[in-house]
Each structure stands twice: as C-alpha cells, then as structure tokens.
C-alpha positions in Angstrom: -0.1 8.9 -35.5 2.2 11.1 -37.7 4.6 11.7 -34.8 8.0 10.1 -35.7 6.9 9.1 -39.2 9.9 11.0 -40.6 12.2 9.1 -38.2 10.7 5.7 -39.1 11.1 6.4 -42.9 14.7 7.6 -42.5 15.6 4.5 -40.3 14.1 2.1 -42.9 15.9 3.9 -45.8 19.1 3.9 -43.7 19.0 0.1 -43.3 18.4 -0.4 -47.0 21.3 1.9 -47.9 23.5 0.1 -45.4 22.8 -3.1 -47.4 24.3 -1.6 -50.5 27.7 -3.5 -50.2 30.4 -1.7 -52.0 32.8 -4.6 -51.7 30.4 -7.1 -53.0 29.7 -5.2 -56.2 33.4 -4.3 -56.7 34.6 -7.9 -56.5 31.6 -9.0 -58.7 32.6 -6.5 -61.3 36.4 -7.0 -61.4 36.6 -10.8 -60.6 33.1 -12.1 -61.5 33.0 -13.8 -58.1 31.1 -13.5 -54.8 33.4 -12.0 -52.2 31.4 -13.9 -49.6 33.0 -17.1 -50.9 36.6 -15.7 -50.7 39.0 -14.9 -47.8 37.1 -14.2 -44.6 33.8 -14.3 -46.5 33.0 -10.7 -45.5 32.0 -7.9 -47.9 34.0 -5.3 -46.0 37.1 -3.4 -47.0 39.6 -5.7 -45.3 38.4 -8.8 -47.1 38.1 -6.9 -50.4 41.6 -5.7 -49.9 42.8 -9.3 -49.7 41.0 -10.1 -53.0 41.6 -6.9 -55.0 44.6 -5.3 -53.3 45.0 -1.8 -51.8 42.8 0.0 -54.3 40.0 -2.5 -53.6 40.4 -1.8 -49.9 40.4 1.9 -50.3 37.4 2.1 -52.7 35.4 -0.3 -50.4 36.3 1.6 -47.2 35.4 5.0 -48.8 32.1 3.6 -50.3 31.1 2.0 -47.0 32.0 5.1 -45.0 30.0 7.3 -47.5 26.9 5.3 -46.6 27.3 6.3 -43.0 28.1 9.9 -43.9 24.9 10.2 -46.0 22.7 8.8 -43.3 24.2 10.8 -40.5 24.2 14.0 -42.6 20.6 13.4 -43.8 19.3 12.7 -40.3 20.9 15.9 -39.0 19.7 17.9 -42.0 16.1 16.6 -41.6 16.4 17.6 -37.9 15.4 14.2 -36.5 15.1 14.0 -32.8 18.3 12.8 -31.1 17.1 9.1 -30.8 16.1 9.3 -34.5 19.6 10.3 -35.5 21.1 7.5 -33.3 18.7 4.9 -34.7 19.4 5.9 -38.3 23.1 5.4 -37.7 22.5 2.1 -36.0 20.2 1.1 -39.0 22.8 1.9 -41.6 25.5 -0.1 -39.7 23.1 -3.1 -39.2 22.2 -2.9 -42.8 25.8 -3.2 -43.7 26.4 -6.1 -41.3 23.1 -7.9 -42.2 22.1 -6.8 -45.7 18.6 -8.1 -46.7 19.6 -8.5 -50.4 22.7 -10.6 -49.5 20.9 -13.1 -47.3 22.1 -11.2 -44.2 25.8 -11.9 -44.9 27.6 -8.6 -45.0 30.6 -6.8 -43.6 31.6 -5.9 -40.1 30.5 -2.3 -39.9 33.6 -0.3 -39.0 33.9 1.9 -42.1 30.2 2.6 -42.2 30.2 3.5 -38.4 33.3 5.7 -38.9 31.6 7.6 -41.7 28.5 8.2 -39.7 30.3 9.3 -36.6 32.6 11.6 -38.7 29.6 13.7 -39.6 27.9 13.4 -36.2 31.0 14.3 -34.2 34.3 14.6 -36.0 36.2 15.3 -32.7 35.1 11.9 -31.4 36.5 10.2 -34.4 39.8 12.2 -34.1 40.3 11.0 -30.5 39.3 7.4 -31.3 41.7 7.5 -34.3 44.5 8.7 -32.0 43.8 5.7 -29.7 43.9 3.4 -32.7 47.3 4.8 -33.8 48.8 4.5 -30.3 47.5 1.0 -29.8 48.7 -0.3 -33.2 52.1 1.2 -32.5 52.3 -0.7 -29.3 50.7 -4.0 -30.2 51.2 -4.2 -34.0 47.7 -5.9 -34.1 45.5 -4.1 -36.7 42.1 -5.7 -35.8 42.7 -5.6 -32.0 43.7 -1.9 -32.2 40.7 -0.9 -34.3 38.2 -2.8 -32.0 39.9 -1.5 -28.9 39.8 2.1 -30.1 36.2 1.8 -31.3 35.1 0.2 -28.0 36.4 3.3 -26.2 34.1 5.6 -28.2 31.3 5.7 -25.6 33.8 6.7 -23.0 35.4 9.3 -25.2 31.9 10.7 -26.0 31.1 10.9 -22.3 34.3 12.7 -21.5 33.7 15.1 -24.4 30.4 16.0 -22.8 28.3 14.6 -25.7 24.5 14.1 -25.1 23.6 10.9 -23.2 21.6 9.8 -26.2 24.8 9.7 -28.2 26.7 7.9 -25.5 23.9 5.2 -25.2 23.8 4.9 -29.0 27.5 4.4 -29.1 27.3 1.6 -26.5 24.8 -0.2 -28.7 26.9 0.4 -31.8 30.0 -1.0 -30.1 28.0 -4.1 -29.1 26.9 -4.6 -32.8 30.5 -4.1 -34.1 32.0 -6.5 -31.5 29.4 -9.2 -32.3 30.1 -8.8 -36.0 33.8 -9.3 -35.2 33.3 -12.3 -32.9 35.3 -14.6 -35.1 38.2 -12.2 -35.2 38.1 -11.8 -31.4 38.1 -15.6 -31.0 41.1 -15.9 -33.3 42.8 -13.1 -31.5 42.3 -14.8 -28.1 43.5 -18.1 -29.4 46.4 -17.0 -31.6 47.2 -13.6 -30.2 48.1 -12.5 -33.8 45.1 -10.8 -35.4 
C-alpha cells in the first residue's frame, strides 16, 4: 500500500506547483489585468513579453523554468524511481498548461519543460538548444524553431544513450507541448510566418 506513496505525493505537488503561473501574477501586479484576456491569451513568457516587454518575458521565463527545476531536482533528490521522476516532470508541465486555479487556461509549457530537463540532463538541453539556434538562423521563425528543436529531444536522448524511461517520457512531453501549441502550429501552416 505504501509503495509509490512518495511518488504520488511528489506528482500531485508538482502539478500544483506547475499551476503557479508567473506571468499571470506579474501582469496582474503591474497592469491590474488578466493576461489571459490579452495578446495570445496565454500566461507564458512570450505573451507576457508582448504585454510587459523584455523584462516581463525574462522574469516569466525564469519563473516558469524555476518550477521545472525545483520539481526535477526534488524528484532526483528524493530518489524517486525513474518513472516517478518522469511523471513529476510531466505533472509540473501539465500543471503549467492546465492550471487548476486558473480554470485550466495556462501557458504552453516550454520554459517549465526546459527548466526540468536542464536539471535532469543538461547535455540534452545543450544539444536541443543548438538545434534551436541553427533552425532559427535558417528559418527566422521563432516558434517553429523552438517546437522543431524540442520535438527532436526524444531522438537526442536516445542518441545520447539515456534510459528508455526518459526517452518515453520525452515523447509524451513533446506531445503535450505540441498540443498546447496547436494554434501556433495551425497559424504557421496557414501563414508560414510564426
């Protein structure tokens, strides 16, 4: 009965922490408005940057990444089993995308995922970041480059010889991120300018 109790508690707390939306509180504090009614209506760094400028983008990105770092670091420190670590990371990202306290209208999960993966496997993030830089240099499309690079993360993890649990978890994480970005992907396909 007590087997995996630690994992379950960490996964639930990870989801709740993921729901703490840095951008929502930042815009609420500085503008007195709900960021979900502005711009793209997301609470993530890109939309907050549209509303508050570069500083708003940076603070939101770092705050959202920190959530992922805390969860990943805690899961490793508490020595959760490999699937427990992966599920905790998925939970914090899902919590960011679908926050309970914001009626399941959150951000798109990239910063939180990057923060979590930076602690889990910084080499993976370095390689994915390199793909992002190369792709953006070629295409000049910010969102496409980010999504393309992130979508390659399971392949990169496999090539780097990471555990199959991590590779499988990354596949699921990529699916969540792509679903969260479906509107951006649709606009990219239609306009070829996102």
